[in-house]
N, C-alpha and C positions, 0 to 999 in steps of 0.2 A: 164085639167091638172093644178095643182097648179103652178102658174108662177115661184115661188121660187124653185120648184123642176124640172123645165124643163131643160133638158141637154143642156148646152151651152159651153161644154168643148173646142170645136174647131170651130172657126168662120173664114172661108176661104175667103179672098178677091180675086175676079177675075175681070179682065177688062171685062165689059159687052160686049164690042165689039169683044171679042175672043170667037166665037161660039163653037170652039172645046173644049176650057177649060170649058165653061159653061156646055156643054153636058157631059163632063167627071165628073163634080161635081155631077151629078145626081146619080152616082154610088160610090162616095167616102164616107168614113165613118165619114165625118164631121157632126157636129150637126147644123151648120149654114152656109149658102152660102150668101156672100155679093157681090152683083153685083155692081161693082164700076163704077161710072161716074166721079169721082173726080181725085185723084192723079194718078191712073193707066191709065188714058186716056188723050192723047194729045189734045190740043185745037181744031185742025182741025178734030178730030174724035168724038167730044162730041155729035153731033146730031145723028150720026150713033150708038154710044153706048147707047144713050137714047132709041132709037127705038128698039135696040136689047134687052135691059133690059125689056122693056114692053112686047115684044114678048116672052121672056123666062118665065116671070111670068105667062103669059096667057097660055103658052103651058104646064106648070106644069111638072110633072114627077119627082119631087124632094123628093117624099116620105114624111117621117116624118121630114125632114130637114126644118128649118126655112129659108125663103128666104127674104133677106133684100136688098133694093136698097140704096146705098150711093149716095146722090145727091151732086151737087156743092152748095156752099153757096149762099145765096140770094144777097150777095154783088158782085157776079161774073156775067158775061154776060149770064150764062147758068142756074143759080139757079132757077129762076122763072119757066122756061119751064120744068126743071127737076122735080120740085115739082108738077106741074100740071100733068105731065105724070105719076108720081108715084101715085098720088091721083086716077087717072083713072085706073091704073093697079092693085092697091090694093095688094101689097106684104104683107108679115107678119109684116113688119115694114119698116120705112124709117129712114136711118141713116143721121143725120144732122151734118156737119163738123163745127169745130172751134166755138163751143158754148162758149161764153165768158161772157154773161150776161143773166138774165132772159128774157129780151126783145127778145133775139134771139130765144128762145123757143116759146114764144107767137106768134112771127111772123111766125115761121114754122107751128104752129097749124093753124093759119089763112089761110095760103096757102094750107095746106093739107086737110082742112075741119075736121069734127068731125069723131071720130071712128078709124082712122088708127093709130096704135101705132107708136110712135116715139122712136128712139134711138139717143143718143147725144154723139158726140165726145168731150171728155175733153182733150184739147191739147194746151191750151194757158196759158201764165203766168197770164193774167187777170182772167181767170177762177179759178185759185188757190185761189184767194182772195175773191171769191164769191160762194164757194162750197155749203154752207148751203142755200143761196138764190136760187142757181141753183137747189138744191134738192127739195126745196119747190115748185118752179115753175114747176119742172118736174112732181111732183104729180098732180099739177093743170091742166096741159095740156096733160096728158096721156103718159108721157115718161115711157117706161118699163125698159130700160137699158142704162147704160153709157159704152162707150168704150174709153179706154185710147189711146191717139195719141202720143206715146212716141217720135216718130221721129220729129214731129212738135214742141213738147214741148222742146226737147233737142236743136233743131235748134234755137228756140226763146231765150232760156237761154244761148246759145253758150257754152254748156257743152259737154264733151266727153261722148258718149253713150257706156259704157262698158257692158260686160255680166252681171256684178253685179249691174249695174245702180246706183252706189253710189250717184251721184248728184240728182237722181230722187226719192230717197227713201222717202223723206218727202212728195213729191207730190203724190206718189203712195199710201202711207198710209192714207193721209188726204182725198184723193179722195174716197178711199174705205170706210173710216169712214162716210163720208157724204152720200155716196150711201146707206150704211146700215141704217143710221139714218132715211132715207126717204124710206126704203124698196124697193130699186132699185137693179136690177141685175147690175153687173159690170164686164167687160172683160178687161184683160190686153192688153197692146200694142204688136206690132209685134216684131219678132226677125229677123234681116236683113240678117244674114249670113247663107244662105241656106245650105252650105256645112258643117257647124260646128254643127254636131249632138250633141256633148258633151255640147257646149254652149247652144243650144236649151233646152236640158234636164235640165241643171242647171237653166235656166231662168224660165222654166215651173215649176220646183220644188219651186223656189223662189215665184212665183206668187201664187201657190197653198198654200204655207205656209202663205202668206199674207192673204189669204181668198178670192181671186178672184174666180169667177164662171167659168172662162175659159180664153182662150187666142185667140187673133186675129192672123191670119197667112197669109203668102204670098205665100206659095208653098204647093202642095199636100203632099210632103214628110214630112211635119211638122204635119200632122193631127194625125197620130197614136201616136207619142210621147206626144202630147197635151192631147189626150184622156186618155192615161195612167196616166198622172200626175194628172188629175182632176177627175178621177174615184175614188170613195171612197175605201179606203183600206179594204179588206175583214175582217181583225181583227176589224177595227173600226165599220163596219156594224154589226158584231157579237155582239160587246159590246153594240151598239145602241139597238139591239133587246133585250138584257138582261135588259137594263135600262127601255125600254118601257114595257117589261113584268113585271118587278118589280112594276112599278107605276100602272099597270093595275090590280094588285091583289086587291080583295075586302078589305082586311085588311089594305091596304095602301091608300085607298081612302081619299083624303083630306090632306094627309101628305105632308109637304113641303120639308123634308129631309129624305133620306133613306140611310141605309148602305147596299150596294150591292157588294157582293164578296170582302168584306173588304175595300171598298172605299165609301166615303161619296158622295152622289149624290143629287143634288137639283132639284127643278122643272125646273129651267132654262136648266139643262142638259137634262131633259125629253123632253122639247120642241125642243132642238137641235137634240136629238136622233130621234125624229119623222121626222124632216126635212131631216136628213141624210138618213133615210130609204126610204123616198119618192123619194129622188134623186137617190138612188141605184136602186129602182124599176123602175123609169122612164128610167134610162140608160139601164137596162136589157131589158125593152120592146122595146126601140129604137134599140138596137143591134139585138134583135130577129126579128124585122121587116126588 
């Protein structure tokens, strides 16, 4: 599957030590399961969670869902063992927290060895001033995706984390631009208020409008709203088919600009239309499975 088309609408964090929650995730409609060893796990449960995450990955049963292990940072007492365990378990990716400098990514790659995809948490003020360098190093060391850590970023900024996230809008847009410049997937941060369905819908819509690929989540009830927000609109998919069909006509071969149904369409729209169709087809196949 084209990595840019892989559905990552909903990425659900689960404490790796919660066997019941992990088992339930095997039947949830989320696109990504993140087995968490970091924030969701108390210090005295870290070793237990690490062993449980390895066992869950090896047991499988997650179907087409990506399975990611979020490790503790290398600057913690648990980070090195977490990375060694993840390298042996070989999940679909390892999510590295608090990435603030390119050296953090190269250190993670050294610990994990070659081949295992890395995801990176963008959640510090320092990272905001190194986004381009982080993007370049992400390409160098095999990072596939960034994940916004809005809670940690807001805490470090000492700002109020509202539904509209006004204090974070610059950070969100700049992170997204950097990810796109380096052809990385990027997922939005979590929404904390589990009971606030309207707030979740508003924040998912905001993230989709920004251009994020999906949203990280903290509760199963948030999965379906996130999937709905990041699934391409049927009208947009229909228009994409029209654009692809128009550029595919023999008489339009080599043309840079076309008039399609009264609208001017350029080759850049053609490329985006093909990507959108790939996403829609991947989601349809994921849901059918």
